[in-house]
Steps between C-alpha positions, in 0.01 A plus 500: 500500500461665159190499297537322168415808291797699633746214467463500120553878477855474640602240248822605317577790735822340619622457144433865420675616818799278420522643148500858633755409767733335249492808277603715795781260594631493143492882481694535827752239382548687172570825686751326729679341204513832312647672806760225527590534133535877541730453798721254313517733199593794722783306668623379161494858373691632801765229470542570130532876552763448770696256284487745208613790717792293633598402146487864388696616805799280412516650153304262279336649193123529454471177298665301781277668758188413297623142469547478877155642568323269255687201645359581845156641411419299190477573130177699535662768718534854374818677611591867523859607570573861585863603543520836673780754461587496870610134494176327595309242297129420541366168373120466480328169426137412424354152465141385443339342804290252301469441127131407486174568675344817637828618657678486164618861491638493853875567511749496786785749497812578696809714464847499651769767511874443524816702490716421195849388604778712352 
């Protein structure tokens, strides 16, 4: 049995422990959601770069390639198209992972290379 003097000293300890525990759970959840958003952005970037490289390989001009990439990756994607002299084309795409919050400057990127059909 507890003495009465000690029982009053523990009052509110559970609430404080719960508050600390909830902060940790929210932080872990935020990290998991940010990692998920980064993965989705990376896949979207890769798909857009591949679609752009395919469009360039069948002879479409740079404006059509950019249109294809932005249709797949979204309007906020930045696109780089490099046509090489030896018949290859490299399409690089970058998209922001998130628009707000502490990970605001994080960007996903991908590139794809294709041979231009004669």
